[in-house]
N, C-alpha and C positions, 0 to 999 in steps of 0.2 A: 818430372822431366829427367832427373838424374837416373832413375831406374831404366828409362828408355835408352838413355845413352849407355848405361852399363850393359843392357841387353844387347845392343848393337855391337858394342866393343867386344863382348864375349863371343858373339857369333863370328866377328871378323878375326878374332884370335884363335878360333877353333875350340874354344872352351865350352863345349856343349852342356856340361853339367851346370856351370854357373849361368849360362844362358837360360837353361830350363828353370832354374830357381828364380831368376829375375822375371821370366815370363809368368810363372805361377804367382809371384808377388804382385805383378802388374794386374793380372786378371782378378786376383783376390781383392785388391784395392778397388777396382772398378765395380765388382759385384757388391762389395760392402757399401760403396757410395750409392749405387742404384737401390739397394735394399733400404738404406736410410731415407732416401727420397720417397720411395714408395710407402714407407711407414708414415711419413709426414702427410703424404697425399691421402692415405686411408683415414688417418686420424682427423684430418680437416673435413673430409666428406662425412665421416661418421658423426662428428660433433658439430657439424655445420660451421666450423671456424670459431665456435664459441666454447668456452670452458663449461664443463658440466657443473650445475649448481649442486651444492651440498645442503641437505636438510638435516635439522636436528630431529631426534626421535619425537619430541613434542609436536613439531610441525607436521610430521607424518601422521601421528595419531589424531591430530585435530582435523586433518583432511578426510579421514575415514569416517 
């Protein structure tokens, strides 16, 4: 929220350089949050919400 206020204040003050930096930071933060959410969504779908089981070499050889 502070970044939004800084962005607006920078525009109001005519400080375009700072406004641009604040906007880039806001957009970067939003993109990172969306990416993290999407990663979790894909992992949940990929593994069906369950953790992958680990097998020892002996268990794998006995199944063959």
